[in-house]
ZAMI-686373 format. One line per field, with one value per residue (C-alpha): residue in one letter; x negated, y, z negated. Coordinates in Angstrom, 3 decimals, always signed. Last residue first. Layout:
N
res: c(A  ...)
east: c(X  ...)
north: c(Y  ...)
up: c(Z  ...)
END
This chain:
595
res: c(K  M  R  T  A  W  E  R  V  K  N  I  R  E  T  L  Q  G  A  T  A  E  A  S  P  P  G  G  C  V  R  R  L  E  T  H  I  V  G  H  P  K  G  S  Q  H  V  Y  A  G  V  L  T  N  L  Q  K  R  L  E  L  L  E  K  H  T  V  V  P  R  R  E  A  P  I  E  L  L  D  A  Q  E  D  P  K  R  R  S  H  A  I  Q  R  A  Q  R  K  Q  L  L  L  Q  V  Q  E  P  E  L  L  G  P  I  G  L  Y  D  Q  E  E  E  S  G  P  H  A  Q  M  G  F  E  A  G  D  Y  L  V  R  D  F  V  A  D  S  E  L  A  E  F  P  L  Q  D  Q  D  G  T  D  E  D  Q  E  K  N  A  E  D  M  E  K  E  S  E  A  Y  P  D  E  E  G  E  K  K  P  K  D  L  V  H  D  R  E  V  E  M  E  N  A  F  T  L  L  T  P  I  T  P  V  F  V  S  A  T  E  G  R  R  R  S  R  V  F  R  G  V  A  Q  A  F  F  L  P  T  S  I  T  T  A  Y  V  G  V  A  L  R  P  V  D  V  G  E  S  V  M  R  V  A  V  M  W  R  D  E  S  A  A  F  D  D  I  R  Q  S  A  G  S  D  D  S  L  V  L  T  A  G  E  G  T  I  E  R  I  L  K  A  Y  A  R  A  S  E  Q  D  S  A  I  V  L  A  G  A  D  P  I  S  K  R  V  E  T  L  R  R  D  A  A  R  L  V  N  P  M  W  D  G  R  P  D  L  A  T  R  W  A  Q  S  V  A  D  K  T  M  P  E  G  L  R  A  E  L  E  D  G  A  K  T  R  W  R  M  N  G  S  Y  S  L  F  I  V  P  R  V  V  G  D  G  L  A  N  G  Y  G  Y  T  Y  D  A  S  S  R  R  I  G  D  D  G  E  E  Y  T  V  F  P  I  P  N  T  D  S  R  F  P  T  G  T  L  C  L  R  R  T  A  P  E  F  A  E  L  C  A  D  G  W  S  R  S  D  G  A  H  H  I  E  D  L  I  V  L  T  K  R  Q  E  S  R  N  R  H  L  M  P  R  V  G  V  G  A  Y  T  V  A  V  G  H  Y  E  R  G  L  P  G  A  S  Y  E  P  D  L  K  I  G  I  R  A  A  A  E  A  W  Q  K  K  L  H  E  T  P  A  V  V  T  V  Q  Q  V  V  H  H  H  L  L  W  S  A  L  T  L  A  F  T  T  K  G  A  G  P  T  A  V  A  L  F  D  R  P  Q  T  Q  I  Y  K  E  M  A  G  Q  Q  W  A  R  L  K  N  A  T  G  W  P  A  R  G  P  F  A  P  S  L  H  H  N  A  T  T  T  T  M)
east: c(+35.325  +36.313  +34.925  +31.508  +31.223  +31.989  +29.329  +26.790  +27.542  +27.008  +23.685  +22.356  +23.630  +21.735  +18.584  +18.810  +19.193  +16.220  +14.012  +14.861  +17.398  +16.404  +17.039  +19.869  +21.927  +21.632  +22.533  +25.559  +26.473  +30.233  +30.363  +27.132  +28.399  +31.714  +29.859  +27.745  +30.911  +32.730  +29.720  +29.402  +33.069  +35.587  +36.808  +36.041  +34.104  +32.669  +31.571  +30.273  +27.687  +26.512  +26.385  +24.199  +21.849  +21.746  +20.850  +18.076  +16.622  +16.726  +14.972  +12.338  +11.717  +11.235  +8.720  +6.751  +6.805  +5.208  +6.976  +4.948  +6.667  +5.044  +2.773  -0.631  +0.922  +2.060  +5.751  +6.998  +8.882  +10.617  +12.265  +11.000  +13.408  +12.991  +9.277  +8.723  +7.831  +4.522  +2.870  +3.634  +1.514  -1.466  -0.972  -0.984  -4.184  -5.982  -4.941  -6.218  -9.551  -9.998  -9.181  -11.737  -14.467  -13.842  -13.884  -17.112  -18.736  -17.955  -19.439  -16.804  -15.556  -11.782  -11.003  -8.286  -5.070  -2.854  -3.629  -2.591  +0.161  +1.936  +1.889  +2.941  +6.056  +6.862  +7.771  +8.714  +5.993  +4.805  +1.591  -2.045  -5.066  -5.849  -9.317  -10.877  -12.890  -9.864  -6.152  -3.846  -0.415  +3.358  +4.594  +8.318  +10.226  +13.923  +15.746  +19.288  +21.221  +18.673  +20.652  +19.724  +21.911  +24.668  +23.647  +24.492  +21.927  +18.984  +17.332  +14.648  +15.487  +13.303  +15.166  +12.938  +9.734  +7.762  +4.505  +4.975  +6.361  +3.241  +1.061  +3.096  +2.591  -1.140  -1.526  +0.534  -1.567  -4.096  -1.956  -1.679  +1.258  +0.867  +3.943  +1.889  -1.780  -3.532  -7.229  -9.174  -11.167  -12.612  -13.086  -13.940  -15.944  -14.747  -16.526  -14.723  -15.535  -12.046  -10.524  -8.422  -6.773  -6.058  -4.396  -2.372  -1.207  -0.136  +1.741  +3.779  +3.852  +4.070  +0.753  -0.812  -4.482  -6.919  -10.498  -13.347  -16.220  -19.160  -22.010  -21.500  -19.859  -18.405  -16.233  -13.754  -10.405  -9.807  -11.258  -8.191  -6.155  -8.645  -8.851  -5.044  -4.715  -7.141  -5.890  -2.387  +0.790  +2.228  +5.243  +4.054  +4.016  +0.451  +0.038  -3.522  -5.656  -9.293  -9.234  -12.156  -14.151  -11.666  -13.397  -11.158  -12.814  -9.549  -6.646  -4.814  -2.750  -0.705  +2.055  +0.666  +1.475  -1.157  -1.214  -3.293  -4.611  -8.282  -8.996  -11.621  -10.208  -6.663  -7.661  -9.422  -6.391  -4.065  -6.322  -6.105  -2.334  -2.060  -4.180  -1.965  -2.804  +0.638  +2.823  +0.465  +2.327  +0.319  +2.257  +4.120  +3.796  +6.423  +5.022  +8.022  +10.376  +7.541  +6.374  +9.925  +10.107  +6.778  +8.132  +11.241  +9.119  +6.937  +10.023  +11.413  +8.026  +7.417  +5.763  +4.040  +0.497  +0.701  -2.601  -4.043  -6.766  -9.621  -10.915  -11.616  -13.231  -13.606  -10.282  -9.026  -8.808  -6.279  -4.091  -4.304  -3.108  -0.132  +0.584  +0.374  +2.855  +5.329  +4.866  +5.568  +8.705  +9.993  +9.280  +11.067  +14.209  +15.988  +16.608  +12.974  +13.333  +9.931  +11.315  +14.111  +11.621  +9.668  +12.840  +13.625  +10.152  +10.014  +13.511  +12.436  +9.330  +11.406  +11.144  +8.727  +8.959  +6.617  +9.288  +12.543  +15.482  +19.048  +21.020  +24.214  +25.175  +26.309  +24.424  +22.020  +21.181  +22.477  +20.003  +19.249  +15.724  +14.568  +11.094  +7.355  +4.493  +0.787  -2.047  -5.182  -8.438  -11.082  -14.826  -16.288  -18.700  -22.451  -23.219  -25.680  -23.728  -20.529  -22.201  -23.379  -19.897  -18.269  -20.422  -23.471  -23.994  -26.627  -26.908  -23.347  -22.389  -18.769  -17.527  -17.283  -15.712  -17.450  -17.408  -21.197  -20.839  -20.801  -22.160  -20.352  -22.080  -19.987  -20.386  -16.627  -14.372  -13.315  -9.517  -8.808  -6.406  -7.010  -8.963  -11.985  -12.027  -12.951  -16.053  -16.934  -19.700  -20.979  -24.172  -24.715  -28.002  -28.905  -25.273  -24.374  -21.559  -20.209  -17.218  -16.015  -16.449  -14.802  -11.917  -11.399  -11.208  -8.832  -6.619  -6.456  -4.972  -6.190  -9.402  -11.539  -10.022  -12.164  -15.141  -14.465  -16.824  -18.374  -21.634  -22.837  -26.493  -26.993  -29.855  -28.519  -26.586  -25.228  -23.669  -22.044  -20.657  -19.258  -17.672  -15.746  -14.960  -13.187  -10.702  -7.434  -8.793  -11.817  -9.436  -7.448  -10.672  -11.305  -14.107  -17.189  -19.640  -23.374  -26.540  -24.817  -26.408  -26.498  -22.691  -21.355  -20.462  -16.878  -14.158  -12.367  -14.836  -13.182  -15.319  -18.582  -21.498  -24.471  -27.073  -28.961  -28.360  -25.284  -24.022  -23.669  -21.350  -19.150  -18.974  -18.118  -15.322  -13.926  -13.641  -12.269  -9.371  -8.597  -8.424  -10.140  -13.678  -16.033  -19.344  -21.364  -25.029  -27.551  -31.134  -31.962  -35.238  -36.781  -38.381  -36.509  -33.253  -33.539  -34.455  -31.581  -29.132  -30.410  -29.862  -26.437  -25.460  -26.742  -25.038  -21.749  -21.849  -22.065  -20.902  -17.370  -15.690  -17.828  -20.608  -20.702  -23.431  -23.332  -26.307  -26.404  -29.448  -31.739  -34.931  -35.924  -38.182  -36.435  -33.060  -34.124  -35.881  -32.771  -30.548  -32.859  -32.922  -29.132  -28.922  -31.313  -29.513  -31.037  -31.924  -30.102  -30.919  -31.629  -34.211  -35.884  -36.515  -35.519  -37.492  -36.501  -36.878  -34.634  -31.357  -29.613  -32.730  -34.730  -34.993  -31.579  -32.805  -29.592  -28.191  -29.319  -26.979  -26.837  -23.457)
north: c(-20.561  -16.934  -16.685  -18.027  -15.324  -12.561  -13.848  -14.161  -10.574  -9.436  -11.288  -9.665  -6.271  -6.639  -7.695  -4.615  -2.323  -3.930  -3.680  +0.015  +1.404  +4.021  +1.979  +0.105  +3.275  +4.926  +3.569  +2.088  -1.591  -1.419  +1.633  +0.738  -2.804  -1.441  +0.831  -2.109  -4.221  -1.466  -0.855  -4.538  -4.778  -6.862  -10.278  -11.823  -14.973  -13.703  -10.410  -12.415  -14.083  -10.699  -9.336  -12.317  -11.714  -7.963  -8.611  -11.056  -8.572  -5.805  -8.073  -9.087  -5.428  -4.657  -7.523  -6.125  -2.623  -4.075  -4.377  -3.970  -4.988  -3.194  -5.415  -3.785  -0.309  -0.659  -1.252  +1.371  +3.498  +0.390  +0.132  -2.901  -5.642  -7.826  -7.134  -8.526  -5.879  -5.657  -5.571  -1.873  -0.830  -2.864  -1.393  +2.121  +1.607  +0.009  +2.921  +5.473  +3.691  +3.412  +7.106  +8.042  +5.958  +7.383  +10.978  +10.221  +8.993  +12.322  +14.363  +16.104  +19.614  +19.924  +17.403  +14.823  +16.032  +15.808  +12.089  +11.185  +13.802  +11.593  +8.595  +10.734  +11.702  +15.216  +13.970  +10.260  +7.749  +5.579  +3.677  +4.620  +4.570  +4.492  +4.293  +6.175  +8.520  +9.504  +8.965  +9.270  +7.634  +8.086  +10.804  +10.808  +13.811  +14.291  +15.506  +16.396  +17.866  +19.084  +20.369  +20.308  +22.905  +21.653  +21.849  +24.570  +26.964  +24.664  +26.865  +28.002  +31.707  +33.469  +34.935  +33.280  +34.284  +31.306  +30.573  +26.917  +26.159  +27.649  +25.450  +22.411  +23.228  +23.741  +20.309  +18.625  +15.472  +14.222  +11.306  +10.082  +7.700  +4.870  +4.045  +2.891  +3.305  +6.611  +6.292  +9.364  +10.776  +13.422  +12.818  +15.545  +13.957  +12.824  +12.439  +10.343  +11.441  +12.566  +9.346  +8.382  +11.810  +11.580  +8.181  +9.564  +12.400  +9.970  +7.750  +10.629  +10.474  +14.261  +15.974  +17.701  +18.685  +18.736  +20.030  +19.157  +21.248  +19.175  +21.153  +24.882  +27.124  +24.378  +25.084  +22.182  +23.927  +25.777  +22.840  +20.811  +23.038  +22.905  +19.115  +18.848  +21.176  +19.164  +15.813  +16.639  +16.428  +19.925  +19.488  +22.098  +22.083  +20.845  +22.086  +23.071  +23.363  +24.566  +27.964  +29.882  +29.865  +32.110  +32.318  +32.234  +29.714  +28.225  +30.595  +31.297  +28.076  +28.865  +30.486  +31.448  +31.256  +32.377  +31.443  +31.888  +35.446  +35.806  +38.522  +38.979  +36.267  +37.570  +41.096  +39.800  +37.696  +40.657  +42.867  +40.425  +40.219  +43.993  +43.989  +41.420  +37.718  +36.624  +35.844  +36.055  +36.191  +36.594  +34.774  +36.351  +35.131  +33.614  +30.185  +28.155  +30.989  +32.990  +29.869  +29.246  +32.797  +32.312  +29.029  +30.835  +33.500  +30.839  +28.881  +31.918  +32.713  +29.265  +25.900  +26.761  +26.069  +26.640  +27.857  +27.583  +29.558  +28.704  +31.730  +29.847  +26.755  +24.385  +25.028  +26.425  +22.880  +21.858  +24.921  +24.252  +20.667  +21.962  +24.390  +21.533  +19.496  +22.416  +22.989  +19.269  +19.364  +22.594  +21.178  +17.842  +19.104  +20.561  +24.239  +24.826  +22.391  +20.673  +17.214  +17.585  +18.502  +15.317  +13.188  +14.684  +14.032  +10.494  +9.820  +11.030  +8.804  +5.789  +4.311  +2.389  +3.665  +6.497  +9.034  +7.309  +7.487  +8.782  +9.815  +11.821  +11.983  +15.312  +15.054  +17.747  +15.416  +15.715  +15.031  +12.849  +12.285  +9.919  +10.472  +10.291  +12.436  +11.989  +13.543  +13.855  +14.289  +16.054  +15.973  +19.465  +20.638  +21.432  +18.858  +17.141  +13.867  +15.788  +17.571  +14.266  +12.751  +15.917  +15.798  +17.785  +17.343  +18.952  +19.005  +17.741  +15.697  +15.752  +12.485  +11.162  +7.716  +5.156  +2.474  +2.615  +6.272  +9.352  +12.503  +15.835  +19.129  +21.978  +25.380  +25.722  +23.000  +20.485  +20.036  +16.384  +16.943  +15.637  +18.562  +18.185  +17.312  +20.313  +22.320  +23.854  +26.123  +26.908  +28.960  +30.486  +32.041  +34.356  +35.090  +35.166  +32.548  +34.497  +36.428  +34.151  +30.934  +32.529  +33.804  +30.349  +28.755  +31.435  +31.241  +27.447  +27.571  +26.279  +25.150  +28.052  +27.401  +24.239  +26.594  +27.210  +30.213  +30.981  +32.843  +34.614  +35.691  +38.402  +39.730  +43.099  +44.338  +40.958  +40.032  +43.502  +43.166  +39.723  +41.127  +43.796  +41.238  +38.953  +41.644  +40.108  +36.599  +38.057  +39.796  +36.568  +34.726  +37.389  +39.974  +40.768  +43.143  +43.763  +45.066  +48.343  +51.700  +52.743  +52.812  +50.493  +51.834  +51.401  +48.993  +47.365  +47.252  +47.248  +44.463  +46.328  +44.102  +45.370  +42.709  +43.494  +40.320  +41.584  +43.313  +39.923  +38.648  +41.757  +41.527  +37.804  +38.521  +41.214  +38.730  +36.136  +38.426  +39.265  +35.572  +32.796  +34.275  +35.360  +36.831  +38.857  +39.559  +41.919  +42.101  +38.413  +36.443  +39.541  +37.498  +39.442  +39.285  +35.496  +35.038  +37.242  +35.350  +32.060  +33.310  +34.558  +31.125  +29.196  +31.547  +31.357  +27.549  +27.303  +23.844  +24.953  +23.275  +20.373  +21.189  +20.570  +22.636  +22.862  +24.565  +26.070  +27.884  +25.485  +26.537  +22.910  +23.447  +26.636  +24.912  +21.736  +23.828  +25.960  +22.856  +21.364  +24.642  +24.802  +21.113  +21.605  +24.669  +28.054  +30.390  +33.687  +37.282  +36.701  +38.953  +36.419  +33.789  +33.993  +31.338  +28.271  +25.837  +23.970  +24.708  +21.414  +19.552  +17.784  +13.984  +13.972  +15.378  +16.636  +15.004  +15.201  +14.237  +12.580  +10.841)
up: c(-7.833  -8.295  -11.839  -10.741  -8.021  -10.533  -12.968  -10.158  -9.133  -12.762  -13.099  -9.932  -11.153  -14.473  -12.608  -10.375  -13.419  -15.183  -12.085  -11.758  -9.296  -6.703  -3.536  -5.278  -5.793  -9.237  -12.688  -14.393  -14.760  -14.136  -11.871  -10.078  -9.467  -8.169  -5.729  -4.502  -4.026  -2.119  +0.137  +1.075  +2.181  +0.142  +1.392  -1.996  -1.052  +2.241  +0.623  -2.385  -0.158  +1.133  -2.443  -3.405  -0.472  -1.197  -4.845  -3.898  -1.364  -3.965  -6.488  -3.905  -3.016  -6.708  -7.023  -4.073  -5.558  -8.675  -12.015  -15.211  -18.445  -21.406  -23.508  -22.827  -22.917  -26.508  -27.314  -29.778  -27.260  -25.985  -29.451  -31.282  -32.360  -29.245  -29.247  -32.753  -35.334  -37.212  -33.792  -33.370  -36.362  -35.123  -31.650  -33.113  -35.107  -32.146  -29.920  -32.412  -32.728  -28.946  -28.493  -31.155  -29.512  -26.033  -27.330  -29.228  -25.979  -24.311  -27.217  -29.303  -30.092  -29.711  -32.451  -31.615  -33.258  -30.175  -30.060  -33.613  -33.359  -30.806  -33.157  -36.127  -34.187  -32.905  -29.438  -29.579  -28.816  -25.936  -26.353  -26.358  -24.095  -20.389  -18.813  -15.847  -18.080  -20.140  -19.610  -22.629  -22.684  -22.656  -25.017  -24.271  -23.010  -22.273  -19.204  -18.144  -15.242  -12.671  -9.721  -6.035  -4.348  -2.056  +1.580  +4.088  +2.575  +3.284  +5.957  +3.527  +3.655  +1.068  -1.901  -4.504  -2.777  -1.562  -3.420  -4.309  -0.854  +0.741  -1.463  -0.406  +3.270  +2.650  +1.109  +3.831  +3.960  +1.410  +0.213  +3.840  +4.192  +6.678  +8.751  +11.739  +10.938  +11.430  +12.283  +11.096  +14.015  +11.640  +7.918  +5.411  +2.629  -0.766  -4.091  -6.714  -10.280  -11.252  -9.940  -12.997  -13.049  -9.310  -9.839  -12.765  -10.523  -7.778  -10.275  -11.823  -15.625  -16.075  -16.875  -19.905  -19.447  -22.373  -21.958  -24.323  -25.694  -26.939  -25.395  -25.099  -22.511  -20.307  -17.264  -17.138  -17.559  -14.267  -12.304  -13.292  -10.962  -8.092  -8.375  -8.391  -5.379  -3.230  -4.553  -3.265  -5.343  -5.652  -7.943  -10.450  -14.251  -14.861  -18.454  -19.346  -22.485  -22.590  -20.854  -22.457  -19.216  -17.356  -13.958  -10.937  -8.604  -7.403  -7.792  -11.027  -11.150  -8.021  -10.108  -13.487  -17.187  -19.735  -23.399  -26.581  -26.553  -27.584  -25.022  -22.277  -19.996  -20.608  -19.571  -16.441  -15.452  -16.086  -13.930  -11.022  -11.418  -11.105  -7.950  -6.248  -6.291  -7.469  -10.478  -13.439  -16.785  -20.006  -22.731  -25.658  -29.245  -31.566  -30.693  -29.500  -28.515  -26.895  -25.047  -23.816  -22.408  -20.600  -19.203  -17.862  -16.172  -14.537  -13.425  -11.587  -10.050  -8.577  -9.200  -12.502  -13.733  -17.501  -18.962  -22.469  -24.251  -26.611  -28.586  -31.844  -30.224  -33.237  -35.004  -31.685  -30.294  -32.964  -32.325  -28.569  -29.113  -31.101  -28.238  -25.728  -27.785  -27.926  -24.181  -23.577  -25.735  -24.139  -20.637  -21.119  -22.925  -19.893  -19.083  -18.023  -15.090  -14.807  -15.658  -13.094  -10.372  -11.169  -11.062  -7.646  -6.223  -7.605  -6.197  -2.758  -2.775  -3.798  -7.272  -9.517  -13.113  -14.093  -14.980  -15.937  -13.583  -13.260  -10.200  -9.652  -5.966  -4.465  -1.150  -2.368  -5.244  -8.802  -11.604  -14.632  -15.988  -18.747  -20.182  -19.408  -20.671  -19.826  -21.829  -19.679  -21.623  -19.540  -20.306  -20.130  -17.458  -17.459  -20.171  -17.839  -17.856  -17.109  -14.191  -12.716  -13.007  -11.629  -8.495  -7.400  -3.664  -1.424  +2.368  +2.751  +5.805  +6.911  +8.348  +11.913  +12.385  +14.613  +11.910  +11.581  +10.632  +12.845  +11.280  +10.954  +10.163  +8.742  +10.458  +11.119  +9.656  +12.309  +12.434  +11.624  +8.762  +5.280  +3.838  +1.610  -2.050  -4.214  -5.063  -1.738  -0.480  +3.025  +3.417  +6.872  +8.015  +10.937  +11.796  +15.536  +15.195  +12.217  +13.556  +16.369  +14.399  +11.357  +13.529  +15.076  +11.631  +10.354  +13.463  +13.424  +9.959  +6.619  +8.342  +7.164  +3.736  +3.502  +3.138  -0.564  -0.426  +2.966  +2.252  +5.410  +5.460  +8.089  +10.234  +11.367  +14.423  +15.545  +12.187  +11.919  +15.448  +14.637  +11.482  +13.406  +16.132  +13.616  +12.493  +11.207  +10.583  +8.782  +6.378  +5.883  +5.066  +2.415  +2.256  +0.155  +1.847  +2.174  +0.520  -0.420  -1.328  +2.344  +2.541  +5.237  +8.683  +9.888  +8.772  +5.797  +2.881  -0.541  -2.063  -1.232  -2.273  -4.290  -5.109  -8.332  -10.318  -12.215  -9.058  -7.350  -10.102  -9.817  -6.016  -6.203  -8.721  -6.420  -3.531  -5.951  -6.888  -3.265  -2.387  -0.378  -0.340  +2.488  +1.281  +3.789  +2.972  +4.577  +5.806  +6.135  +6.112  +4.542  +1.729  -0.982  +0.984  +1.409  -2.279  -3.483  -1.267  -2.708  -6.244  -5.141  -3.789  -6.821  -9.286  -7.364  -7.183  -10.981  -12.057  -13.035  -10.086  -8.787  -6.327  -2.576  -0.893  +2.908  +4.618  +8.103  +9.602  +7.784  +5.939  +5.083  +2.049  +0.886  +1.080  -0.749  -3.420  -3.952  -4.172  -6.816  -8.766  -8.738  -9.708  -12.638  -13.957  -13.266  -16.102  -16.152  -15.147  -11.494  -9.814  -7.566  -10.200  -13.871  -15.720  -17.734  -14.839  -15.787  -17.651  -16.884  -18.080  -15.397  -15.289  -13.629  -10.334  -8.749  -5.640  -2.043  +0.731  +4.103  +4.130)
END
């Protein structure tokens, strides 16, 4: 990928002057991107910068320069949401650029330098914006450009509307889309493997931003626990979060954990509130955000927060005008908690958010990066962010890959049976935002029902490494991690986590494994079972059951059902290694008796 990264010999605040009418100093990467643009003067420019790095400041500084030098005569900003559209207009006004966020049609007032619109708005009236781009030299800023590929109509509308624009600046801060729809105005280059990938003109990744002190380091606190639920087919299943299981079982166990009527969510919210109290000792106005799956859950979480803390939580259910005001009010206050469906959209600026609870089943890197991006915006050096997540393997992988930069790939080869972890992002987002009475077509099936859940503190993930051992909620071991100071340098976080882990392992080793509760066994000594080993156990069980069929004369299904009744647990496909081993031993015992 052809890309320029920030000059690390410059301080983040270089050059210490306010160019082209801006009120603030530019960070090193912003200045570097400006210099690259001014040197090359391209018609299209793609800047990829991690959430919280300051893409808006860079884009508006560039807009100011282009207006000042008469390269363009007007500016059009295209944003994903109504709230962001207004946020862009407010940010532009602070540096002397007036954008109309309420523009819908007709001539623009003479006091304005341009308009701020949404992708949906462009989709409705592409010719209106094409005419505006043709009449005057226009800079188009496409914020979070991956949204132009969310649907064919949006991408086509952007091409139609802004093809005549004098300059186009594309911005993104999150991993690109998984589909192979080309994103408008993004350049693709073919690699040695014959596959075309997006080519950024300037990249400023999370790792660079962390080193510059521009973003906060993120501590992920992972919680496991036992889940029990009833499927739509009427079967009762049980599993532990984080154990190897089928994709469907993972999804169902995850939904069970997030059910507000179980014990998992109250325990995790209680832990997150204790973490927030610790963080507020050094960041007095720090706030916390729960990212909920749907409106019903969001309301239930807000009620739980009131019960746990004695204080109400700001509830944000959609991107309507009332929700926008509630976000602004929360950002300006010192209130502790906010609960939102859709995480308070990407780019929404609430810098004091320092603690998050990922309480949604959306499992794409695009959404996860956007969500974590709400907590990483740094205001002063040493601030840390803490995000609570369920022990779901895909989420833990995303957490461990925070610094991975991804390009948009065209011509992606799809292998037979291969699962694409980037697929269906938009479908999952739509599911998260469905109205509760919306017809889903599932009315003929029994409702999925979460029956029981508990929470176990599992581990801490930081900077690609894992720390800690399992512990009961409310225990000293859990508090050891919740009590990490909120103001630390990145290397201090690492050191503290190592010390806490060493202390816990030393405590755990005083008991032999056979006497220790599983919760007390440190990560390094927990049994790890691979998917391959699980398949071998299932194969061994099926072979033994097959042999016993001939010995007993009973059908396969009857024997498997009897094994489940005697040994407990779900069907073989969802059973853990321990449950499969127990059934193997039981079949052998039965076979020996019959001889």
